[in-house]
Structures are given as structure tokens and as C-alpha cells.
MINU-553583 format. One record per atom (N, C-alpha, C): residue number from 1; residue in three letters; atom name; x negated, y, z negated. Coordinates in nm, 4 decimals. Last residue first. Layout:
N
<atom><pos>NUM</pos><code>ALA</code><site>CA</site><X>X</X><Y>Y</Y><Z>Z</Z></atom>
...
This chain:
76
<atom><pos>76</pos><code>UNK</code><site>N</site><X>-0.8164</X><Y>1.1582</Y><Z>-1.3924</Z></atom>
<atom><pos>76</pos><code>UNK</code><site>CA</site><X>-0.8407</X><Y>1.2425</Y><Z>-1.5110</Z></atom>
<atom><pos>76</pos><code>UNK</code><site>C</site><X>-0.7136</X><Y>1.3019</Y><Z>-1.5666</Z></atom>
<atom><pos>75</pos><code>UNK</code><site>N</site><X>-0.7156</X><Y>0.8212</Y><Z>-1.3100</Z></atom>
<atom><pos>75</pos><code>UNK</code><site>CA</site><X>-0.7341</X><Y>0.9621</Y><Z>-1.2749</Z></atom>
<atom><pos>75</pos><code>UNK</code><site>C</site><X>-0.7477</X><Y>1.0446</Y><Z>-1.4015</Z></atom>
<atom><pos>74</pos><code>UNK</code><site>N</site><X>-0.9064</X><Y>0.5224</Y><Z>-1.3481</Z></atom>
<atom><pos>74</pos><code>UNK</code><site>CA</site><X>-0.7900</X><Y>0.6045</Y><Z>-1.3819</Z></atom>
<atom><pos>74</pos><code>UNK</code><site>C</site><X>-0.8189</X><Y>0.7487</Y><Z>-1.3462</Z></atom>
<atom><pos>73</pos><code>UNK</code><site>N</site><X>-1.0103</X><Y>0.2758</Y><Z>-1.1080</Z></atom>
<atom><pos>73</pos><code>UNK</code><site>CA</site><X>-1.0379</X><Y>0.3817</Y><Z>-1.2051</Z></atom>
<atom><pos>73</pos><code>UNK</code><site>C</site><X>-0.9096</X><Y>0.4575</Y><Z>-1.2347</Z></atom>
<atom><pos>72</pos><code>UNK</code><site>N</site><X>-0.9681</X><Y>0.1041</Y><Z>-0.9039</Z></atom>
<atom><pos>72</pos><code>UNK</code><site>CA</site><X>-0.9304</X><Y>0.0601</Y><Z>-1.0373</Z></atom>
<atom><pos>72</pos><code>UNK</code><site>C</site><X>-0.9577</X><Y>0.1623</Y><Z>-1.1450</Z></atom>
<atom><pos>71</pos><code>UNK</code><site>N</site><X>-0.9994</X><Y>0.1779</Y><Z>-0.6484</Z></atom>
<atom><pos>71</pos><code>UNK</code><site>CA</site><X>-1.1197</X><Y>0.1281</Y><Z>-0.7150</Z></atom>
<atom><pos>71</pos><code>UNK</code><site>C</site><X>-1.0900</X><Y>0.0806</Y><Z>-0.8574</Z></atom>
<atom><pos>70</pos><code>UNK</code><site>N</site><X>-0.7457</X><Y>0.2761</Y><Z>-0.5892</Z></atom>
<atom><pos>70</pos><code>UNK</code><site>CA</site><X>-0.7935</X><Y>0.1545</Y><Z>-0.5226</Z></atom>
<atom><pos>70</pos><code>UNK</code><site>C</site><X>-0.9127</X><Y>0.0939</Y><Z>-0.5950</Z></atom>
<atom><pos>69</pos><code>UNK</code><site>N</site><X>-0.7510</X><Y>0.5087</Y><Z>-0.7431</Z></atom>
<atom><pos>69</pos><code>UNK</code><site>CA</site><X>-0.6545</X><Y>0.4033</Y><Z>-0.7748</Z></atom>
<atom><pos>69</pos><code>UNK</code><site>C</site><X>-0.7005</X><Y>0.2709</Y><Z>-0.7144</Z></atom>
<atom><pos>68</pos><code>UNK</code><site>N</site><X>-0.9478</X><Y>0.6505</Y><Z>-0.6055</Z></atom>
<atom><pos>68</pos><code>UNK</code><site>CA</site><X>-0.9671</X><Y>0.6160</Y><Z>-0.7464</Z></atom>
<atom><pos>68</pos><code>UNK</code><site>C</site><X>-0.8751</X><Y>0.5015</Y><Z>-0.7874</Z></atom>
<atom><pos>67</pos><code>UNK</code><site>N</site><X>-0.8196</X><Y>0.6801</Y><Z>-0.3591</Z></atom>
<atom><pos>67</pos><code>UNK</code><site>CA</site><X>-0.9438</X><Y>0.6034</Y><Z>-0.3658</Z></atom>
<atom><pos>67</pos><code>UNK</code><site>C</site><X>-0.9745</X><Y>0.5621</Y><Z>-0.5091</Z></atom>
<atom><pos>66</pos><code>UNK</code><site>N</site><X>-0.6109</X><Y>0.8454</Y><Z>-0.4392</Z></atom>
<atom><pos>66</pos><code>UNK</code><site>CA</site><X>-0.5808</X><Y>0.7116</Y><Z>-0.3882</Z></atom>
<atom><pos>66</pos><code>UNK</code><site>C</site><X>-0.7050</X><Y>0.6235</Y><Z>-0.3938</Z></atom>
<atom><pos>65</pos><code>UNK</code><site>N</site><X>-0.7567</X><Y>1.0753</Y><Z>-0.5103</Z></atom>
<atom><pos>65</pos><code>UNK</code><site>CA</site><X>-0.6753</X><Y>1.0055</Y><Z>-0.6099</Z></atom>
<atom><pos>65</pos><code>UNK</code><site>C</site><X>-0.6459</X><Y>0.8625</Y><Z>-0.5656</Z></atom>
<atom><pos>64</pos><code>UNK</code><site>N</site><X>-0.8629</X><Y>1.1436</Y><Z>-0.2609</Z></atom>
<atom><pos>64</pos><code>UNK</code><site>CA</site><X>-0.9529</X><Y>1.1095</Y><Z>-0.3716</Z></atom>
<atom><pos>64</pos><code>UNK</code><site>C</site><X>-0.8787</X><Y>1.0320</Y><Z>-0.4800</Z></atom>
<atom><pos>63</pos><code>UNK</code><site>N</site><X>-0.6280</X><Y>1.2077</Y><Z>-0.1239</Z></atom>
<atom><pos>63</pos><code>UNK</code><site>CA</site><X>-0.7115</X><Y>1.0964</Y><Z>-0.0784</Z></atom>
<atom><pos>63</pos><code>UNK</code><site>C</site><X>-0.8045</X><Y>1.0502</Y><Z>-0.1897</Z></atom>
<atom><pos>62</pos><code>UNK</code><site>N</site><X>-0.5554</X><Y>1.4354</Y><Z>-0.2676</Z></atom>
<atom><pos>62</pos><code>UNK</code><site>CA</site><X>-0.4701</X><Y>1.3169</Y><Z>-0.2744</Z></atom>
<atom><pos>62</pos><code>UNK</code><site>C</site><X>-0.5481</X><Y>1.1935</Y><Z>-0.2298</Z></atom>
<atom><pos>61</pos><code>UNK</code><site>N</site><X>-0.7625</X><Y>1.6047</Y><Z>-0.1873</Z></atom>
<atom><pos>61</pos><code>UNK</code><site>CA</site><X>-0.7454</X><Y>1.5734</Y><Z>-0.3293</Z></atom>
<atom><pos>61</pos><code>UNK</code><site>C</site><X>-0.6610</X><Y>1.4472</Y><Z>-0.3468</Z></atom>
<atom><pos>60</pos><code>UNK</code><site>N</site><X>-0.7125</X><Y>1.6179</Y><Z>0.0865</Z></atom>
<atom><pos>60</pos><code>UNK</code><site>CA</site><X>-0.8385</X><Y>1.5599</Y><Z>0.0403</Z></atom>
<atom><pos>60</pos><code>UNK</code><site>C</site><X>-0.8307</X><Y>1.5236</Y><Z>-0.1077</Z></atom>
<atom><pos>59</pos><code>UNK</code><site>N</site><X>-0.4657</X><Y>1.7496</Y><Z>0.0836</Z></atom>
<atom><pos>59</pos><code>UNK</code><site>CA</site><X>-0.4751</X><Y>1.6137</Y><Z>0.1360</Z></atom>
<atom><pos>59</pos><code>UNK</code><site>C</site><X>-0.6027</X><Y>1.5451</Y><Z>0.0893</Z></atom>
<atom><pos>58</pos><code>UNK</code><site>N</site><X>-0.5445</X><Y>1.9992</Y><Z>-0.0214</Z></atom>
<atom><pos>58</pos><code>UNK</code><site>CA</site><X>-0.4497</X><Y>1.9147</Y><Z>-0.0944</Z></atom>
<atom><pos>58</pos><code>UNK</code><site>C</site><X>-0.4585</X><Y>1.7700</Y><Z>-0.0475</Z></atom>
<atom><pos>57</pos><code>UNK</code><site>N</site><X>-0.7152</X><Y>2.0858</Y><Z>0.1860</Z></atom>
<atom><pos>57</pos><code>UNK</code><site>CA</site><X>-0.7674</X><Y>2.0703</Y><Z>0.0498</Z></atom>
<atom><pos>57</pos><code>UNK</code><site>C</site><X>-0.6759</X><Y>1.9806</Y><Z>-0.0339</Z></atom>
<atom><pos>56</pos><code>UNK</code><site>N</site><X>-0.5329</X><Y>2.0997</Y><Z>0.3969</Z></atom>
<atom><pos>56</pos><code>UNK</code><site>CA</site><X>-0.6450</X><Y>2.0061</Y><Z>0.4044</Z></atom>
<atom><pos>56</pos><code>UNK</code><site>C</site><X>-0.7021</X><Y>1.9821</Y><Z>0.2647</Z></atom>
<atom><pos>55</pos><code>UNK</code><site>N</site><X>-0.3669</X><Y>2.3087</Y><Z>0.3034</Z></atom>
<atom><pos>55</pos><code>UNK</code><site>CA</site><X>-0.3135</X><Y>2.1742</Y><Z>0.3251</Z></atom>
<atom><pos>55</pos><code>UNK</code><site>C</site><X>-0.4245</X><Y>2.0699</Y><Z>0.3279</Z></atom>
<atom><pos>54</pos><code>UNK</code><site>N</site><X>-0.5483</X><Y>2.5227</Y><Z>0.3047</Z></atom>
<atom><pos>54</pos><code>UNK</code><site>CA</site><X>-0.4871</X><Y>2.4802</Y><Z>0.1789</Z></atom>
<atom><pos>54</pos><code>UNK</code><site>C</site><X>-0.4333</X><Y>2.3377</Y><Z>0.1923</Z></atom>
<atom><pos>53</pos><code>UNK</code><site>N</site><X>-0.6001</X><Y>2.5393</Y><Z>0.5780</Z></atom>
<atom><pos>53</pos><code>UNK</code><site>CA</site><X>-0.7100</X><Y>2.5124</Y><Z>0.4849</Z></atom>
<atom><pos>53</pos><code>UNK</code><site>C</site><X>-0.6567</X><Y>2.4639</Y><Z>0.3502</Z></atom>
<atom><pos>52</pos><code>UNK</code><site>N</site><X>-0.3468</X><Y>2.6040</Y><Z>0.6768</Z></atom>
<atom><pos>52</pos><code>UNK</code><site>CA</site><X>-0.4077</X><Y>2.4765</Y><Z>0.7138</Z></atom>
<atom><pos>52</pos><code>UNK</code><site>C</site><X>-0.5204</X><Y>2.4406</Y><Z>0.6177</Z></atom>
<atom><pos>51</pos><code>UNK</code><site>N</site><X>-0.3180</X><Y>2.8629</Y><Z>0.5685</Z></atom>
<atom><pos>51</pos><code>UNK</code><site>CA</site><X>-0.2259</X><Y>2.7558</Y><Z>0.5292</Z></atom>
<atom><pos>51</pos><code>UNK</code><site>C</site><X>-0.2849</X><Y>2.6187</Y><Z>0.5599</Z></atom>
<atom><pos>50</pos><code>UNK</code><site>N</site><X>-0.5248</X><Y>2.9954</Y><Z>0.7062</Z></atom>
<atom><pos>50</pos><code>UNK</code><site>CA</site><X>-0.5265</X><Y>2.9872</Y><Z>0.5597</Z></atom>
<atom><pos>50</pos><code>UNK</code><site>C</site><X>-0.4371</X><Y>2.8744</Y><Z>0.5104</Z></atom>
<atom><pos>49</pos><code>UNK</code><site>N</site><X>-0.4288</X><Y>2.9666</Y><Z>0.9686</Z></atom>
<atom><pos>49</pos><code>UNK</code><site>CA</site><X>-0.5579</X><Y>2.9095</Y><Z>0.9294</Z></atom>
<atom><pos>49</pos><code>UNK</code><site>C</site><X>-0.5662</X><Y>2.8939</Y><Z>0.7782</Z></atom>
<atom><pos>48</pos><code>UNK</code><site>N</site><X>-0.1923</X><Y>3.1164</Y><Z>0.9518</Z></atom>
<atom><pos>48</pos><code>UNK</code><site>CA</site><X>-0.1862</X><Y>2.9727</Y><Z>0.9779</Z></atom>
<atom><pos>48</pos><code>UNK</code><site>C</site><X>-0.3159</X><Y>2.9045</Y><Z>0.9362</Z></atom>
<atom><pos>47</pos><code>UNK</code><site>N</site><X>-0.3016</X><Y>3.3712</Y><Z>0.9161</Z></atom>
<atom><pos>47</pos><code>UNK</code><site>CA</site><X>-0.2191</X><Y>3.3123</Y><Z>0.8103</Z></atom>
<atom><pos>47</pos><code>UNK</code><site>C</site><X>-0.2088</X><Y>3.1611</Y><Z>0.8273</Z></atom>
<atom><pos>46</pos><code>UNK</code><site>N</site><X>-0.4244</X><Y>3.3941</Y><Z>1.1681</Z></atom>
<atom><pos>46</pos><code>UNK</code><site>CA</site><X>-0.5056</X><Y>3.4006</Y><Z>1.0464</Z></atom>
<atom><pos>46</pos><code>UNK</code><site>C</site><X>-0.4301</X><Y>3.3378</Y><Z>0.9291</Z></atom>
<atom><pos>45</pos><code>UNK</code><site>N</site><X>-0.2018</X><Y>3.3875</Y><Z>1.3348</Z></atom>
<atom><pos>45</pos><code>UNK</code><site>CA</site><X>-0.3022</X><Y>3.2814</Y><Z>1.3455</Z></atom>
<atom><pos>45</pos><code>UNK</code><site>C</site><X>-0.3892</X><Y>3.2772</Y><Z>1.2209</Z></atom>
<atom><pos>44</pos><code>UNK</code><site>N</site><X>-0.0835</X><Y>3.6272</Y><Z>1.2488</Z></atom>
<atom><pos>44</pos><code>UNK</code><site>CA</site><X>-0.0110</X><Y>3.5009</Y><Z>1.2320</Z></atom>
<atom><pos>44</pos><code>UNK</code><site>C</site><X>-0.1093</X><Y>3.3844</Y><Z>1.2393</Z></atom>
<atom><pos>43</pos><code>UNK</code><site>N</site><X>-0.2694</X><Y>3.8069</Y><Z>1.3337</Z></atom>
<atom><pos>43</pos><code>UNK</code><site>CA</site><X>-0.2487</X><Y>3.7945</Y><Z>1.1893</Z></atom>
<atom><pos>43</pos><code>UNK</code><site>C</site><X>-0.1713</X><Y>3.6671</Y><Z>1.1578</Z></atom>
<atom><pos>42</pos><code>UNK</code><site>N</site><X>-0.2444</X><Y>3.7733</Y><Z>1.6081</Z></atom>
<atom><pos>42</pos><code>UNK</code><site>CA</site><X>-0.3692</X><Y>3.7307</Y><Z>1.5452</Z></atom>
<atom><pos>42</pos><code>UNK</code><site>C</site><X>-0.3543</X><Y>3.7209</Y><Z>1.3933</Z></atom>
<atom><pos>41</pos><code>UNK</code><site>N</site><X>0.0080</X><Y>3.8828</Y><Z>1.6649</Z></atom>
<atom><pos>41</pos><code>UNK</code><site>CA</site><X>-0.0122</X><Y>3.7384</Y><Z>1.6720</Z></atom>
<atom><pos>41</pos><code>UNK</code><site>C</site><X>-0.1388</X><Y>3.6935</Y><Z>1.6018</Z></atom>
<atom><pos>40</pos><code>UNK</code><site>N</site><X>0.0936</X><Y>4.1341</Y><Z>1.4221</Z></atom>
<atom><pos>40</pos><code>UNK</code><site>CA</site><X>0.0340</X><Y>4.0957</Y><Z>1.5498</Z></atom>
<atom><pos>40</pos><code>UNK</code><site>C</site><X>0.0067</X><Y>3.9458</Y><Z>1.5477</Z></atom>
<atom><pos>39</pos><code>UNK</code><site>N</site><X>0.1596</X><Y>4.1959</Y><Z>1.1679</Z></atom>
<atom><pos>39</pos><code>UNK</code><site>CA</site><X>0.2609</X><Y>4.1268</Y><Z>1.2463</Z></atom>
<atom><pos>39</pos><code>UNK</code><site>C</site><X>0.2118</X><Y>4.0863</Y><Z>1.3832</Z></atom>
<atom><pos>38</pos><code>UNK</code><site>N</site><X>-0.0410</X><Y>4.4841</Y><Z>1.1695</Z></atom>
<atom><pos>38</pos><code>UNK</code><site>CA</site><X>0.0348</X><Y>4.3869</Y><Z>1.0901</Z></atom>
<atom><pos>38</pos><code>UNK</code><site>C</site><X>0.1473</X><Y>4.3260</Y><Z>1.1728</Z></atom>
<atom><pos>37</pos><code>UNK</code><site>N</site><X>-0.2579</X><Y>4.4810</Y><Z>1.4606</Z></atom>
<atom><pos>37</pos><code>UNK</code><site>CA</site><X>-0.1741</X><Y>4.5514</Y><Z>1.3650</Z></atom>
<atom><pos>37</pos><code>UNK</code><site>C</site><X>-0.0968</X><Y>4.4467</Y><Z>1.2842</Z></atom>
<atom><pos>36</pos><code>UNK</code><site>N</site><X>-0.5368</X><Y>4.5120</Y><Z>1.6785</Z></atom>
<atom><pos>36</pos><code>UNK</code><site>CA</site><X>-0.4602</X><Y>4.4292</Y><Z>1.5858</Z></atom>
<atom><pos>36</pos><code>UNK</code><site>C</site><X>-0.3826</X><Y>4.5178</Y><Z>1.4894</Z></atom>
<atom><pos>35</pos><code>UNK</code><site>N</site><X>-0.5956</X><Y>4.5406</Y><Z>2.0266</Z></atom>
<atom><pos>35</pos><code>UNK</code><site>CA</site><X>-0.5940</X><Y>4.6047</Y><Z>1.8960</Z></atom>
<atom><pos>35</pos><code>UNK</code><site>C</site><X>-0.5011</X><Y>4.5230</Y><Z>1.8054</Z></atom>
<atom><pos>34</pos><code>UNK</code><site>N</site><X>-0.7312</X><Y>4.2597</Y><Z>2.2150</Z></atom>
<atom><pos>34</pos><code>UNK</code><site>CA</site><X>-0.6359</X><Y>4.3649</Y><Z>2.1819</Z></atom>
<atom><pos>34</pos><code>UNK</code><site>C</site><X>-0.6628</X><Y>4.4285</Y><Z>2.0464</Z></atom>
<atom><pos>33</pos><code>UNK</code><site>N</site><X>-0.9313</X><Y>4.0639</Y><Z>2.2705</Z></atom>
<atom><pos>33</pos><code>UNK</code><site>CA</site><X>-0.8531</X><Y>4.1246</Y><Z>2.3774</Z></atom>
<atom><pos>33</pos><code>UNK</code><site>C</site><X>-0.7740</X><Y>4.2491</Y><Z>2.3391</Z></atom>
<atom><pos>32</pos><code>UNK</code><site>N</site><X>-1.0521</X><Y>3.9602</Y><Z>2.0439</Z></atom>
<atom><pos>32</pos><code>UNK</code><site>CA</site><X>-1.1360</X><Y>4.0123</Y><Z>2.1517</Z></atom>
<atom><pos>32</pos><code>UNK</code><site>C</site><X>-1.0562</X><Y>4.0978</Y><Z>2.2493</Z></atom>
<atom><pos>31</pos><code>UNK</code><site>N</site><X>-0.8391</X><Y>3.8691</Y><Z>1.8931</Z></atom>
<atom><pos>31</pos><code>UNK</code><site>CA</site><X>-0.9243</X><Y>3.9746</Y><Z>1.8382</Z></atom>
<atom><pos>31</pos><code>UNK</code><site>C</site><X>-1.0132</X><Y>4.0366</Y><Z>1.9447</Z></atom>
<atom><pos>30</pos><code>UNK</code><site>N</site><X>-0.7390</X><Y>3.6666</Y><Z>2.0589</Z></atom>
<atom><pos>30</pos><code>UNK</code><site>CA</site><X>-0.6569</X><Y>3.7844</Y><Z>2.0297</Z></atom>
<atom><pos>30</pos><code>UNK</code><site>C</site><X>-0.7424</X><Y>3.8999</Y><Z>1.9786</Z></atom>
<atom><pos>29</pos><code>UNK</code><site>N</site><X>-0.9543</X><Y>3.4827</Y><Z>2.0529</Z></atom>
<atom><pos>29</pos><code>UNK</code><site>CA</site><X>-0.9086</X><Y>3.5412</Y><Z>2.1794</Z></atom>
<atom><pos>29</pos><code>UNK</code><site>C</site><X>-0.8302</X><Y>3.6699</Y><Z>2.1547</Z></atom>
<atom><pos>28</pos><code>UNK</code><site>N</site><X>-0.9627</X><Y>3.4191</Y><Z>1.7780</Z></atom>
<atom><pos>28</pos><code>UNK</code><site>CA</site><X>-1.0782</X><Y>3.4813</Y><Z>1.8430</Z></atom>
<atom><pos>28</pos><code>UNK</code><site>C</site><X>-1.0380</X><Y>3.5497</Y><Z>1.9730</Z></atom>
<atom><pos>27</pos><code>UNK</code><site>N</site><X>-0.7090</X><Y>3.2995</Y><Z>1.7539</Z></atom>
<atom><pos>27</pos><code>UNK</code><site>CA</site><X>-0.7429</X><Y>3.4181</Y><Z>1.6750</Z></atom>
<atom><pos>27</pos><code>UNK</code><site>C</site><X>-0.8599</X><Y>3.4919</Y><Z>1.7381</Z></atom>
<atom><pos>26</pos><code>UNK</code><site>N</site><X>-0.7391</X><Y>3.0788</Y><Z>1.9200</Z></atom>
<atom><pos>26</pos><code>UNK</code><site>CA</site><X>-0.6406</X><Y>3.1814</Y><Z>1.9545</Z></atom>
<atom><pos>26</pos><code>UNK</code><site>C</site><X>-0.6679</X><Y>3.3108</Y><Z>1.8792</Z></atom>
<atom><pos>25</pos><code>UNK</code><site>N</site><X>-0.9363</X><Y>2.9399</Y><Z>1.7766</Z></atom>
<atom><pos>25</pos><code>UNK</code><site>CA</site><X>-0.9623</X><Y>2.9840</Y><Z>1.9140</Z></atom>
<atom><pos>25</pos><code>UNK</code><site>C</site><X>-0.8665</X><Y>3.0956</Y><Z>1.9539</Z></atom>
<atom><pos>24</pos><code>UNK</code><site>N</site><X>-0.7993</X><Y>2.8908</Y><Z>1.5358</Z></atom>
<atom><pos>24</pos><code>UNK</code><site>CA</site><X>-0.9242</X><Y>2.9676</Y><Z>1.5359</Z></atom>
<atom><pos>24</pos><code>UNK</code><site>C</site><X>-0.9534</X><Y>3.0230</Y><Z>1.6744</Z></atom>
<atom><pos>23</pos><code>UNK</code><site>N</site><X>-0.5875</X><Y>2.7299</Y><Z>1.6254</Z></atom>
<atom><pos>23</pos><code>UNK</code><site>CA</site><X>-0.5576</X><Y>2.8614</Y><Z>1.5673</Z></atom>
<atom><pos>23</pos><code>UNK</code><site>C</site><X>-0.6826</X><Y>2.9494</Y><Z>1.5650</Z></atom>
<atom><pos>22</pos><code>UNK</code><site>N</site><X>-0.7350</X><Y>2.5038</Y><Z>1.7067</Z></atom>
<atom><pos>22</pos><code>UNK</code><site>CA</site><X>-0.6551</X><Y>2.5780</Y><Z>1.8045</Z></atom>
<atom><pos>22</pos><code>UNK</code><site>C</site><X>-0.6269</X><Y>2.7189</Y><Z>1.7529</Z></atom>
<atom><pos>21</pos><code>UNK</code><site>N</site><X>-0.8412</X><Y>2.4249</Y><Z>1.4594</Z></atom>
<atom><pos>21</pos><code>UNK</code><site>CA</site><X>-0.9301</X><Y>2.4605</Y><Z>1.5702</Z></atom>
<atom><pos>21</pos><code>UNK</code><site>C</site><X>-0.8569</X><Y>2.5438</Y><Z>1.6747</Z></atom>
<atom><pos>20</pos><code>UNK</code><site>N</site><X>-0.6054</X><Y>2.3664</Y><Z>1.3196</Z></atom>
<atom><pos>20</pos><code>UNK</code><site>CA</site><X>-0.6932</X><Y>2.4738</Y><Z>1.2734</Z></atom>
<atom><pos>20</pos><code>UNK</code><site>C</site><X>-0.7856</X><Y>2.5197</Y><Z>1.3850</Z></atom>
<atom><pos>19</pos><code>UNK</code><site>N</site><X>-0.5144</X><Y>2.1464</Y><Z>1.4597</Z></atom>
<atom><pos>19</pos><code>UNK</code><site>CA</site><X>-0.4346</X><Y>2.2690</Y><Z>1.4638</Z></atom>
<atom><pos>19</pos><code>UNK</code><site>C</site><X>-0.5175</X><Y>2.3884</Y><Z>1.4185</Z></atom>
<atom><pos>18</pos><code>UNK</code><site>N</site><X>-0.7153</X><Y>1.9685</Y><Z>1.3820</Z></atom>
<atom><pos>18</pos><code>UNK</code><site>CA</site><X>-0.7006</X><Y>2.0032</Y><Z>1.5239</Z></atom>
<atom><pos>18</pos><code>UNK</code><site>C</site><X>-0.6216</X><Y>2.1333</Y><Z>1.5388</Z></atom>
<atom><pos>17</pos><code>UNK</code><site>N</site><X>-0.6599</X><Y>1.9545</Y><Z>1.1091</Z></atom>
<atom><pos>17</pos><code>UNK</code><site>CA</site><X>-0.7888</X><Y>2.0086</Y><Z>1.1529</Z></atom>
<atom><pos>17</pos><code>UNK</code><site>C</site><X>-0.7851</X><Y>2.0474</Y><Z>1.3006</Z></atom>
<atom><pos>16</pos><code>UNK</code><site>N</site><X>-0.4108</X><Y>1.8285</Y><Z>1.1179</Z></atom>
<atom><pos>16</pos><code>UNK</code><site>CA</site><X>-0.4190</X><Y>1.9666</Y><Z>1.0698</Z></atom>
<atom><pos>16</pos><code>UNK</code><site>C</site><X>-0.5502</X><Y>2.0308</Y><Z>1.1132</Z></atom>
<atom><pos>15</pos><code>UNK</code><site>N</site><X>-0.4913</X><Y>1.5739</Y><Z>1.2103</Z></atom>
<atom><pos>15</pos><code>UNK</code><site>CA</site><X>-0.3930</X><Y>1.6534</Y><Z>1.2848</Z></atom>
<atom><pos>15</pos><code>UNK</code><site>C</site><X>-0.4017</X><Y>1.8013</Y><Z>1.2458</Z></atom>
<atom><pos>14</pos><code>UNK</code><site>N</site><X>-0.6549</X><Y>1.4925</Y><Z>1.0009</Z></atom>
<atom><pos>14</pos><code>UNK</code><site>CA</site><X>-0.7109</X><Y>1.5076</Y><Z>1.1351</Z></atom>
<atom><pos>14</pos><code>UNK</code><site>C</site><X>-0.6207</X><Y>1.5955</Y><Z>1.2209</Z></atom>
<atom><pos>13</pos><code>UNK</code><site>N</site><X>-0.4615</X><Y>1.4783</Y><Z>0.7985</Z></atom>
<atom><pos>13</pos><code>UNK</code><site>CA</site><X>-0.5737</X><Y>1.5723</Y><Z>0.7858</Z></atom>
<atom><pos>13</pos><code>UNK</code><site>C</site><X>-0.6364</X><Y>1.5981</Y><Z>0.9220</Z></atom>
<atom><pos>12</pos><code>UNK</code><site>N</site><X>-0.3009</X><Y>1.2730</Y><Z>0.8963</Z></atom>
<atom><pos>12</pos><code>UNK</code><site>CA</site><X>-0.2442</X><Y>1.4072</Y><Z>0.8790</Z></atom>
<atom><pos>12</pos><code>UNK</code><site>C</site><X>-0.3555</X><Y>1.5111</Y><Z>0.8712</Z></atom>
<atom><pos>11</pos><code>UNK</code><site>N</site><X>-0.4841</X><Y>1.0601</Y><Z>0.8831</Z></atom>
<atom><pos>11</pos><code>UNK</code><site>CA</site><X>-0.4275</X><Y>1.1004</Y><Z>1.0121</Z></atom>
<atom><pos>11</pos><code>UNK</code><site>C</site><X>-0.3701</X><Y>1.2414</Y><Z>1.0049</Z></atom>
<atom><pos>10</pos><code>UNK</code><site>N</site><X>-0.5246</X><Y>1.0493</Y><Z>0.6079</Z></atom>
<atom><pos>10</pos><code>UNK</code><site>CA</site><X>-0.6379</X><Y>1.0792</Y><Z>0.6953</Z></atom>
<atom><pos>10</pos><code>UNK</code><site>C</site><X>-0.5896</X><Y>1.1239</Y><Z>0.8328</Z></atom>
<atom><pos>9</pos><code>UNK</code><site>N</site><X>-0.2677</X><Y>0.9771</Y><Z>0.5240</Z></atom>
<atom><pos>9</pos><code>UNK</code><site>CA</site><X>-0.3250</X><Y>1.1057</Y><Z>0.4833</Z></atom>
<atom><pos>9</pos><code>UNK</code><site>C</site><X>-0.4415</X><Y>1.1454</Y><Z>0.5725</Z></atom>
<atom><pos>8</pos><code>UNK</code><site>N</site><X>-0.2512</X><Y>0.7213</Y><Z>0.6404</Z></atom>
<atom><pos>8</pos><code>UNK</code><site>CA</site><X>-0.1548</X><Y>0.8256</Y><Z>0.6767</Z></atom>
<atom><pos>8</pos><code>UNK</code><site>C</site><X>-0.2096</X><Y>0.9639</Y><Z>0.6422</Z></atom>
<atom><pos>7</pos><code>UNK</code><site>N</site><X>-0.4575</X><Y>0.5909</Y><Z>0.5029</Z></atom>
<atom><pos>7</pos><code>UNK</code><site>CA</site><X>-0.4657</X><Y>0.6057</Y><Z>0.6485</Z></atom>
<atom><pos>7</pos><code>UNK</code><site>C</site><X>-0.3715</X><Y>0.7164</Y><Z>0.6961</Z></atom>
<atom><pos>6</pos><code>UNK</code><site>N</site><X>-0.3525</X><Y>0.5992</Y><Z>0.2426</Z></atom>
<atom><pos>6</pos><code>UNK</code><site>CA</site><X>-0.4797</X><Y>0.6639</Y><Z>0.2729</Z></atom>
<atom><pos>6</pos><code>UNK</code><site>C</site><X>-0.4929</X><Y>0.6894</Y><Z>0.4225</Z></atom>
<atom><pos>5</pos><code>UNK</code><site>N</site><X>-0.1236</X><Y>0.4442</Y><Z>0.2706</Z></atom>
<atom><pos>5</pos><code>UNK</code><site>CA</site><X>-0.1123</X><Y>0.5848</Y><Z>0.2301</Z></atom>
<atom><pos>5</pos><code>UNK</code><site>C</site><X>-0.2386</X><Y>0.6617</Y><Z>0.2673</Z></atom>
<atom><pos>4</pos><code>UNK</code><site>N</site><X>-0.2424</X><Y>0.1994</Y><Z>0.3376</Z></atom>
<atom><pos>4</pos><code>UNK</code><site>CA</site><X>-0.1498</X><Y>0.2630</Y><Z>0.4311</Z></atom>
<atom><pos>4</pos><code>UNK</code><site>C</site><X>-0.1355</X><Y>0.4121</Y><Z>0.3996</Z></atom>
<atom><pos>3</pos><code>UNK</code><site>N</site><X>-0.3883</X><Y>0.1493</Y><Z>0.1055</Z></atom>
<atom><pos>3</pos><code>UNK</code><site>CA</site><X>-0.4576</X><Y>0.1604</Y><Z>0.2344</Z></atom>
<atom><pos>3</pos><code>UNK</code><site>C</site><X>-0.3707</X><Y>0.2323</Y><Z>0.3366</Z></atom>
<atom><pos>2</pos><code>UNK</code><site>N</site><X>-0.1910</X><Y>0.1255</Y><Z>-0.0865</Z></atom>
<atom><pos>2</pos><code>UNK</code><site>CA</site><X>-0.2795</X><Y>0.2412</Y><Z>-0.0921</Z></atom>
<atom><pos>2</pos><code>UNK</code><site>C</site><X>-0.3528</X><Y>0.2608</Y><Z>0.0393</Z></atom>
<atom><pos>1</pos><code>UNK</code><site>N</site><X>-0.0830</X><Y>-0.1195</Y><Z>0.0000</Z></atom>
<atom><pos>1</pos><code>UNK</code><site>CA</site><X>0.0000</X><Y>0.0000</Y><Z>0.0000</Z></atom>
<atom><pos>1</pos><code>UNK</code><site>C</site><X>-0.0874</X><Y>0.1258</Y><Z>0.0000</Z></atom>
């Protein structure tokens, strides 16, 4: 069961990392091409990047917990 959960989390993390790369590229393109103002697409990409980074951090923490459970250790 833990193996399945771990694999699912790893797949989600990979998916989010791909989305982060796309958002980074779009942010760079927008910043190079235009003036930026609040609500501009580049600020949306920046917000998305921040959200993706938070999600990846949470997924990595959950992965660590699952690995601890698999190894028989107790979580702190």
C-alpha cells in the first residue's frame, strides 16, 4: 500500500515540476517582452511558481513520512 502511495506522490511531484518549468519559461518570456503591472500574466506565473514550490515541499514531506513508515520507524 505504501509503495502505491509513494509512487503516486512521486508522479504528482514530477507533474508539478514540469508545470513549474513551463511557468518559469512563460514568466521569463513575459518579463522580456512587456511592462509588468499587478494582475499581469507574469504575476500570475510568479504566483503559480510559488504555489508549485509549496506543493512540491508538501509532497516531499509526505514521501519522507511514507518512507519512514515503510522502514518501520515512527514519525516524530
